[in-house]
Every structure is written in C-alpha cells, then in structure tokens.
FIVEXLUM-288133 format. One record per atom (N, C-alpha, C): x, y, z. Coordinates in steps of 0.1 Angstrom, whole numbers, plus 5000, padded with zeros to 4 digits. Layout:
XYZ/...
END
This chain:
916456532597/917656562588/918856492594/919056482607/920256432613/920456282609/919356212606/919456072603/920056052589/920156152581/920756142568/922256152568/922756212579/924156232580/924956102581/925956082573/926755952573/927755962584/927555882594/928455892606/929755812604/929755712596/930955632595/932055712588/933155722595/934355792590/934055942588/933056002595/932856142595/933956222601/934356332595/935456412600/934956532607/935856592614/935456712622/934856822613/935456842601/934956942592/933656902586/933456782583/932156732578/931056752588/931356722601/930356742611/930056882613/931056972613/930757112615/929957172603/930257132591/929557172579/928057142581/927857012585/926456972587/925757042598/926457072609/925857152620/925457292616/926457352609/926157492604/925057502594/924957392586/923857392576/922557362582/922457322595/921257282601/920857142598/921757062593/921456922590/921756822601/922456872611/922856782622/922956862635/922456802646/922656852659/923656772667/924356832676/925256762685/924556652692/923356682697/922556582704/922356452696/921956472683/921656362674/922956282672/924056362670/925356292667/925756202679/925656262691/925956182703/925156062704/923856072702/922855962703/923255852693/923755892681/924055792671/925355722675/926355792681/927555722685/927255632697/926355672706/925955592717/925255462712/924455472701/923855352695/924955262690/925955312684/927055232679/927855162690/928055232701/928655172713/927855052718/926555072719/925654962723/925654842713/925654882700/925654772690/926954702688/928054772689/929354702685/930254692696/930154772707/931054752718/930554662728/929254682732/928554602741/927954472735/927454492723/926854382716/927654352703/926954272694/927654232681/928954172683/930054242677/931354182679/931954202693/931254282701/931754302715/933154342716/933454462710/934854502709/935454532723/934654572733/935054602746/936154702747/935954812739/936854922739/936555032749/935255032754/934755142763/934655092777/935255172786/935255132800/934055202807/933855332804/932755412810/932155502800/930855502798/930255602790/929855722798/930055842793/929755962800/928255992800/927555972812/926155992813/925756132810/926656232811/926356372809/926556412795/926956322786/927256362772/926156422765/924956372767/923756422760/923456562765/923556582778/923356722784/924356822778/925556782777/926556862772/926256892757/925856792750/925456812736/924356912734/923356912743/922257002742/922757152745/923657162754/924157292757/924957352745/925657262738/926357312727/925457342715/924357272714/923357302703/922757442706/922557472719/921957602722/922957712719/924257682722/925357782720/925457812705/925357702697/925457722682/924257802677/923057782682/921957862678/922058002682/922758032693/922758172698/923958242692/925058172688/926158252684/927258182675/927058062673/928057992665/928857882672/929857832666/930657732672/931457792684/931557722695/932257772707/933757752706/934157662697/935557632696/935857542684/937157502682/937457422670/937057282671/936657232683/936057102684/934657102689/933857212685/932457222689/931657092686/931157032696/930256922694/930856792690/932156782690/932856662685/932956562696/932356442695/932456342705/933856272705/934556282717/935856242719/935856112727/936756012723/937055892731/938355922738/938355922751/939455962759/939955842767/941255812765/941955702772/941655722787/941355612794/940955622808/942255632817/943255682811/944455722819/944355872823/943455942816/943356092819/942156112828/942356192839/941356212849/940256302843/939056272847/937856342842/936956372855/936856502858/936056542870/934656492869/934256422880/932856372880/932656242872/933656192865/933456072857/934555972861/934155852863/935055742868/936255742859/937455722866/938755712859/939455592866/939655482858/940255362864/941655342862/942255412852/943655392849/943955242844/942855172841/942855032837/942954932848/942954982860/943154892872/941854872880/941554752883/940454722892/940654782906/941854812909/942054882922/941555022922/941255082911/940755222909/939355222903/938655102904/937355092898/936355192902/936455242915/935455332920/935955472921/937155502915/937755632916/937055732907/936555842913/935955952905/936756082909/937556132900/938356252902/937456372905/937956472911/937256602914/937756712904/938856682897/939456772887/939756702874/939856782864/940256732851/941756732849/942256632841/943556642836/943556762827/944756822825/944956942816/944456912802/944756792797/944256752783/942756752783/942156702793/940656692794/940056832794/940656922802/940057062802/940257132789/941357112783/941657172770/940657122759/940256992760/939256942750/937957012753/937557022766/936257082769/936257222765/937357302767/937357442764/937257462749/937657362741/937557372727/936257332721/935357292730/933957252726/933657112725/934657022728/934456882726/933456822736/932956712733/932156632742/932956502746/933256492758/933956362763/932856262763/932856182753/931756082751/931955962760/933255912761/933455782768/934955772772/935255692782/936555662786/936955522780/938155512775/938455392768/939455302776/939455172772/940155072780/941655082777/942455042787/943955032787/944354932797/945554872795/946054782805/946454852817/946454792828/946654852841/947854952841/947455082844/948455192844/949355192832/948755152821/949355162807/950655082806/950754972814/951954902815/951954772805/951654792792/951754682783/951554742769/952054652759/951854682745/950454632740/949654572750/948554492746/947254552752/946054492749/944854552752/944054482763/944654412773/943954352784/944154432797/943154422805/943054512817/942354442828/942754472840/941954412852/940654492854/940554612849/939354692851/938354662839/938954652827/938054642815/938054512807/938954422811/939054302803/939854322790/939554232780/940354232768/939554312757/940254402751/939654472740/940054402727/939154392717/939354322705/939554412693/940354362684/940654442672/939454432662/938954552658/937754552650/937954492636/939254482632/939554422618/939654272619/939954212630/940054072632/939754052647/938654002650/938253992664/939053892673/939853812666/940753722674/942153782676/942253912672/943553972673/943454092683/944654132688/944754242698/944754372690/944154482696/944254612689/945554682692/946354642701/947554712704/947354792716/948454812724/948254892736/949454992737/949355082747/948355062758/947055132755/947055222744/945755292741/944855212733/944555092738/943854992730/942355032727/941755082738/940355122736/940155232727/941055332728/940955442718/941155402704/942155312702/942455262689/941255192683/940755092690/939655012685/938355102683/938155182693/936955272693/936855372681/937955432679/938055532668/937955462655/938655342654/938655272641/937255222638/936455182648/935055132646/934055242646/934455362646/933555482646/932555482658/933155462670/932455482682/932555622687/933355702681/933555842684/934255902672/934356032672/934856102660/936456092660/937056122671/938456122673/938856082687/940056052690/940456002703/941756052708/941956042721/943156072728/943755942733/945055922730/945855822736/946955872744/947855792749/949055832756/950155732753/951355792751/952455712745/953655732754/954155622760/955355612768/956455542760/956055422755/956955342746/956455322733/955155362730/954555332717/953055322718/952555362729/951155332732/950055412724/950555512717/949655572706/949855502693/951155472690/951455432677/951255282674/951355202684/951055052683/949555032679/948655092687/947255072684/946855142671/947455252668/947255322655/947655232644/948755162645/949255072635/948254952633/947854902645/947054782645/945554812641/945154932641/943754972638/943555072627/944555082618/944455152606/944155302608/944855362618/944655502622/945955582620/945855712621/946955802622/947155842637/948355832641/948655872655/950055932657/950156032665/951456092666/951856112681/953056082684/953656112697/954556232694/954356342702/955156462700/956456452708/957356542706/958556562714/958056572729/958656502738/958256502751/958256642757/957056682762/956956822768/956056912761/955656882748/954756972741/953356952746/952956842752/951656822757/951756792772/950856852780/950856832794/950456692798/951156642808/950756512814/950056532827/949856652832/949156672844/947756602844/947556512854/946356442855/946256312848/947456272842/947556132836/948456052845/948055932847/948955842855/950255822848/951455832855/952755832849/953355692849/954355672841/955255562842/956755622841/957055682830/958355732827/958155872822/958255972831/957956112827/958856162816/960056122815/960856172804/960356112790/959456022790/958955962778/957355982777/956656002788/955256002787/954756122779/953756102771/953056212764/951656172759/950656252761/949356232755/949456272740/948456222732/948456262718/947256212711/947056262699/945856232691/945956102684/944756032682/944555922673/943355952665/943455942652/942455982643/942355902630/941255922623/941155852610/941755922598/941956062600/942556142590/943656232596/944556272588/945656362593/945056492597/944056542589/943456672593/942956672607/942156562610/941656562624/942756542634/943756472631/944956452640/945556592642/945756672632/946356802634/945456892641/944156882639/943256972647/943256942662/943456812665/943556782679/944956832685/945956822677/947256882682/947157022685/946457102677/946257242679/945657272693/944757182697/944057202710/944857162722/945657052721/946257002733/947757042735/948357082724/949757132726/949757262733/950657282743/950757412749/951357412763/951757522768/952457532781/951457512792/951857442803/950957412815/951857432827/951657532835/952457542847/952457422857/951457342855/951357222864/952357112859/952957122847/953857032842/955057102836/956157112844/957257192840/957957142827/957757012823/958256972811/957657052799/956557112800/955957182789/956557312786/957657352794/958457462790/959057442777/959057312772/959557282759/958857352748/957557392751/956857462741/957457602737/958357652745/959057772742/960057752730/960357622727/961357592717/960657572703/959357592703/958657572690/957957702686/957557712674/956957832669/955857792658/954757732663/953757682654/952457752657/951957822648/950657882649/949557782649/949557692639/948557592638/949157472630/949057352635/949457232628/948657212615/947457272615/946657252603/947257342591/948157432594/948757512584/949757422576/950057302581/951057222575/950357102568/949157112565/948457012557/948657042542/949856992537/950357032524/950356912515/949556912504/949556802495/950856772489/951756872488/953056842483/954156822493/953656782505/954556772517/955656672516/955656582506/956656482504/957656512493/957356622485/958156652474/959556702478/960556622474/961956662477/962456622490/961656562499/962156522512/962956392511/963856382520/964756262520/964356172532/964056052529/963555962540/964455842540/965055822552/965955712554/965255582557/965555472551/964855342554/965755262564/965255242576/965955182586/965755032585/966454962576/966254822574/966454732586/967354782595/967654702607/966354692616/965354772614/964154772622/963054682615/963354622604/962354532597/962554392602/961454312603/961554172606/961954092594/962253962597/962753882586/961553842577/961853832564/960953792554/960653642555/961553572563/961253432565/960353402577/960053512584/959053502595/957653522590/956753422591/955453442586/954653552592/955053592604/954353702611/954853842606/956153842602/956753962597/956653992582/956653882574/956653902560/955453982555/954253962560/953154042555/953254192558/953954222570/954154362574/955154422564/956254352561/957254402552/956654432538/955754342533/955154362520/954254492520/953554522530/952654642531/953554762532/954654752540/955554872542/956254902529/956654802521/957254832508/956254902499/955054862499/954054932491/953855082495/953855102508/953755242513/955055322509/956155262509/957355332505/957255372490/956655282482/956455312468/955555432467/954555442475/953555552475/954355682478/955255682488/955955802492/956855852481/957455752473/958255792462/957355852451/956255802449/955255852439/954855992443/954856022456/954456162460/955656252461/956756212456/957956302455/959056282465/958956182473/960056152483/961256082477/962456112482/963656042478/963955942490/964055812487/964455722497/965955702498/966555712510/967955682512/967855542519/968255442511/968055302515/969255212513/969855162524/969355182538/970155292546/969655322558/970455402567/970555312580/971455362589/971655282601/971855372613/971555322625/971855392637/972755302645/973855362650/974955292657/974455192668/974755062666/974354962677/972954982681/972054992672/970655022676/970054922686/970054792682/969454692691/970054692705/971354702706/971954702719/971654832727/971654942720/971355072727/969855072732/968955022724/967555022728/967354932741/968054822741/967954732753/968554792765/969654872763/970354932774/969755062779/968755112772/968255242775/966755242780/966255122781/964855112787/964855132802/963955222806/963955262821/962555242827/961755172820/960455142826/960555082840/961254972841/961254902854/961854992865/962855062862/963555142873/962855262877/962055322867/961455452870/959955452873/959355342868/957855342869/957255352883/957855282892/957255272906/957255402913/958355472913/958455592922/957455702917/957255722905/956355822900/954855782902/954655652899/953255602901/952855602915/953755572924/953555572939/953155722943/953955812938/953655952942/952255992937/951855952925/950555982919/949455922927/949555792931/948555732938/948355792952/949455822959/949455872972/948756012973/948756082962/948156212962/946656212960/946056092957/944656082954/943856012965/942956092971/942256042983/941255932979/940755932967/939655842963/940155702959/941455682959/941955552955/942355482968/941955352970/942155292983/943555232985/944455262976/945855212977/946755332976/947855332983/948755452983/950055412974/950155292970/951255252962/951055142953/951855122943/951755012934/952054882941/952954882951/953254762959/951954712966/951154802972/949954762978/948954692968/948854752956/948054692946/948554562942/949854552940/950454422936/950254312947/950454352960/950254262971/948754212972/947854302968/946454262968/946054182956/946954172946/946554102934/945554172925/945454302926/944454372919/945054432906/945654342897/946154382884/946054252875/946054282862/945854162853/947154072854/946853942856/948053862859/948953832847/948553882835/949553872823/950553992822/950354082831/951154202830/952554182837/953454132829/954754102834/955554232838/955154342830/955854472833/955554522847/954254502851/953854542865/954754472875/955054342873/955954272882/957354322882/957854362870/959154422869/959254552876/958154632875/958154772881/958154762896/957354672901/957054672915/958354622923/959154552916/960354502923/961554592921/961354702915/962454802913/962854872926/963954932926/964355012938/963355122941/963155152954/962255262958/962755392954/964055412954/964755532950/965655512938/965155502926/966055462915/967155562912/966955692915/967955792913/969255772921/969155682931/970255652940/971055532935/970655482924/971355362918/972155402906/973255332904/974155352892/973355312880/972655202881/971955142869/970955242863/970255312871/969355412866/970055522858/971155572863/971855682856/972555632844/972955502844/973555452832/972555442821/971355402824/970355392814/969855532809/969655622819/969155752816/970155822807/971455822811/972455892802/972655812789/972355682789/972355612776/971355662767/970155702772/969155762763/969755892756/970455972763/971056092756/972056052745/972755942748/973755902738/972955842725/971955762728/971055712717/970455832709/969955932716/969356042709/970456112700/971656132705/972656192697/972956102684/972955972686/973255892674/972155892664/970855902669/969755922659/969856052652/970156162659/970256292653/971456292643/972556222647/973656212638/973356142625/972456042625/972055972613/971256072604/970356152610/969656262603/970656352596/971656392603/972656492598/973556422587/974056312590/975056242581/974456212567/973156172567/972456142555/971556242549/971556362556/970656472551/969156442551/968656382562/967356322562/966356422568/965056402563/963956472569/963156382578/963256252576/962556152584/963256012582/963055932592/963455792591/962255702592/962155602583/960955522582/961255372585/960255312591/960255162594/958855122599/958654992600/957354942605/957254992620/956055032624/955755052638/956054932646/955554812641/955754682648/956154582637/957154502640/957754412630/956754302626/955754272634/954854162631/953454202631/952554122625/951154152624/950554152638/949354222641/948754222654/948654082660/949054062672/949053922678/947653872680/947553742679/946253672682/946153662698/944953632702/944753612717/945653502722/945853402714/946753292719/948153342720/948553432711/949853482711/950153562724/949153632729/949253712741/949453622753/948853502752/948953412764/950253332765/950853302753/951953212754/953153252745/953053372738/954253402729/954853532733/954053642735/954653772737/954553822751/955653902755/955653972767/956054112764/956054202775/956454332773/957954332768/958754232773/960154232770/960454192756/959654092750/960054042737/959254082726/958254172728/957354212717/958154302707/958254262694/959054332685/958554462679/958354562688/957954692684/959054792682/959054872672/960054972669/959755112675/958555122681/958155252686/959055302697/959755212704/960655252715/961755342709/962055342697/963155432691/962755582694/961555612690/961155752693/960955782707/960455682715/960155712729/961455722737/962455642735/963655642743/964655752738/964255822727/965055942723/964256072725/963056052729/962056172731/961856242717/962056172706/961856232693/960356212689/959856302681/958456282676/958356182665/957256112664/957056012654/955556002651/955255982638/953855972634/953655832628/952655762631/952255632625/951155662615/951455612603/950455622592/950055482588/948755472584/948355332579/948955292566/949655182567/950255132554/949255072545/948155022551/947154942544/946854812551/946254722544/945854592550/946654482543/946954382551/947554262545/946554182537/946954082530/946054002522/944953942531/945253922544/944253872553/943353982560/943554102555/942754212560/943154272573/944454252577/944954302590/945754432588/945454532596/946154662594/947654652597/948454732590/949854752592/950154902593/951054942602/951355082604/952855102599/953055222594/954355272590/954755392598/955855392604/956255502613/957255592606/957055722607/957955822603/958555892615/959855872618/960455932629/961056062625/960856172633/961356302630/962456352640/963056462636/963956522646/963256592657/963856612668/963156682679/962456812675/961256832679/960456952676/960056972661/960156862653/959856872639/958556822636/957556832645/956256782643/955556842630/955756972627/955157032615/955556952603/956856922602/957256842590/956656702589/956556642601/955856512601/954456522596/953756622601/952356642596/952256662581/953256742576/953256762561/953456632554/954356552558/954656422551/953456322553/952856322565/951756232567/950556272558/950356402557/949156442549/949356422534/950656442529/950856422515/950756272512/951256192521/951156042519/949656002519/948856052528/947456022528/946756052515/947056172509/946356212497/946656112485/947756052485/948155962474/947755822478/947955782490/947755642494/946255602497/945555702502/944155682506/944055552514/944755542526/944855412532/943855372542/942855452544/941855432554/940755332549/940555222557/939555122554/938755092566/937455132566/936655102578/936554952581/936554902593/936354762596/934954712592/934954592587/933654532583/932854492595/933554472607/932754432619/931854542624/932054662620/931254782625/930754862614/929854812605/929354892594/928354992599/927855082590/926655162594/925555082599/924955132610/923855052617/922755012607/922455102598/921355072588/921654962579/922954922578/923354812569/923554682576/923254682589/923454552597/922454442592/
END
C-alpha cells in the first residue's frame, strides 16, 4: 500500500492521513526519501544538497510505527522526515557546520531545535549543506562542495541554507530547517520556490547552532506549503533557558501559528511597496525578477490587499551599509563556540583560517577573521550596533506613517546566480539581496514563491512585518498561497517511477 502514496510534494497532513488509514508506514516513507536522495542528490542531477544521511533514520521510523500501532501519533511531526541544516548539532550524528575543519565532529548533545523536532516525533533524515559557518549567500562549502539549484543545475540554490532549500524543493525530505542571519532562510527559499520565515530574533533558540551575529541569528522553517511552515513554527518557537534571547517569547501570545491559516488573510490589509529595493528594469538579471514580483502583487490585490505604492525608508541603502556587523562580531562568538567543543581540532576561526581549511571563495570568512578580537571595545562596533536600532525605528516609523500591515519587495533583486557568476561577479559584499532589511532590524519576514521566470527560474517575494507580528505574516502568506498556487516541483527531480 505504501508504494501507492504520492511522495512528491506530500504535506505533513497528507502523510499523517495515510499513516492513520494504514496506507503508509514511516519506515516505507523514509525508505522512499532515501531512494530519492540516492537518485537525485548522489546520482542523476547530483544536487549535492545532503552532507550526511542519518544511518539511524530507519530504526527511528520503525520505533514510530510501533508507537502508532500501540497508541497513535506521538506528536505533531510524527514520522515526518526532516532535512536539518548542518549548522545544528545532532547527538551521535556528524555535524560539520559546512567546514572541512569539522569534518569528523560528532556532537554528544542535540541543539535545542533538534531536540524539539525529535520530541515532536520527527525523523532527522539528513544534514544539509551550507557554506563554512554559514558565512555566505551562496551554496559552496569546504565540507560539502557546491550545491546545485534543482530548477536550473547551472545556478546556485542560495545560501547559506543551500542544502535545505535544494533538498526540500526536490522532495528529498518533507520539510526542512534553515538558519537566517542575513537572509539564509529567505534567499534559498526564494531561489528554490519555497516558503521560508525568519522570526523576530529570540523566538527560536540558537543553542547548539554555530553563531555569527547573535542579535540576528535565528533558526526557522523552510517548506513547500504555508501550512507545513506554520506547523514547524509551532514546534520550534519557545523559551529556552540555554538562550537568554528567547525571553522574547514572553512578548508574544500565540497558541498555534496554524490558527492563523486564514484564506481571507489579505482582505483589507495595507501592503507598502518598497520600490527602492527593486532592481533596474534595464538590468537583464533584475528585469525577470521585477516581472514576477509585479504578478505576485496583482495576486495580492486580487486576494483583497490594498497596495500603498510606493513607500520609503529613510536613507535605506546608506543605513543598511552602515549597520552590517558581520565582520566585527562574527569572530568573537564563533571562537567561543569552537573553544567549547572538544571534538573539533581547532579552538578558533583564526586557526582554521591559518590552516586554509575553508572554501577559498568565502570572502566573508576573510573579513571576519581580520576583525578585532574584542569588538565591543571599538567605537566602530557600537556605531554600527546602535545604527541598527535607528534603522529599526525608521522601519517601524514607515509602518506607522503609512498605516501598513507589511512591506513588500523582492527577496533578491536578481535571478539566482550561475556558477560562473559565483566565481567572478558576486561576493558577500556586493550581492543585491534585500533580506538584510529584516535581519539588521530583527524584524520578522516571510518569503513566498512569486513563481517562475520565462526561463523557469524561481523568484521570491518578501513580506516584512513589524516585530513579533509573525501571526499576521502567516495569515498573509497563506491567503496569497490559496490564490497564487505558486508551487512548481522541479523537473530535475520527478517521481522515481517517471524517470
């Protein structure tokens, strides 16, 4: 019976319905995803999204099948195979953080996000590729190599949650977890036709995830549907005494994000169009993005939204440039993280840099390693950190002045870069992503699939919300999804029976 279940684009609800009806076992589901990993990640198009497959996944699946037979689903993610960014520690399972320097590191404890997923009944199916210590917008890594975009194999899937983006898009797992410091959930979601959300910093614990900028770092869901995205939020949001930033959860009052799956969630909302964040129509890389975004805006209007077009944020470009703190803050926190872990042969990023054990295209690693050892003792650090507070006030002022529920713009101004673009065109410093707006203001933002360009390349549309307004973003994303129906499985990873 399990062979009849359609695995491509299967949702959590569809999987649970099939399990409860006796038409699908968790063991069979895991086996079929493993077959897809062999066929499409290791072979075929060779997506290279998976760093490590969990050898215990089938055993875990059998345990969950027994639990179902004895008493029902053990939790909201019972038997759901998860693709987990290899930035999150997994007890007994190799965790590389994308770096060849950590290629043999096997943690003894789980990251808080990992333990929450397991407690909810999920199966950690595999760990996914990311650039070294999540220090890039792109999908290359010294530990895992280059991940490819399943919609166009010559293009990048976006980073730093590259493997999760490509893997979920290609149906190598049901849902996935990424991490977002400057846009690392939303860029690959945009490039891979997925929904992805970064929450207000502090709603999700970062304990057990390698850090770069704690005031911006957050884990989060990446999914093919808004319903699955919201279901993952329900599991991972919550207070964790191991991460004091999660005290922010006391500022929210959400029983379940799935309560906000409202088909009329766009009716009467006011969405400001941030034209300053669009690329030029004269740029052949940006024009196709603009065309898809305009179509998505029309869908939002059809669903009941009112567009306020345009809106502006005071000195946006200059403020974004003056409030980036990756280089100044990344080293101190990553050094502390590395020094605390006995199984990693290096105690600091400087040692890894000196040994040359990082991908040589990672210009951000070079910027971070040359930063001051004690950034808080420098005026430059405080100028940039306090500048973020000023930027946040200006963003919130735009919401108030124009009576907005969200601000909309392309996640990235250009189509996903080609492999040659990565080599000679784009760096961390010049890549035209707008995702830093949410990151550098610690505001929540959801990426929704705008659709595909004429060349079949995905484009993402970002809805930026006010701090702690995740429920409203879920409502708007869900309402948009119902009208737009923007999900398109990649042709490079069809059902195995159709190969």
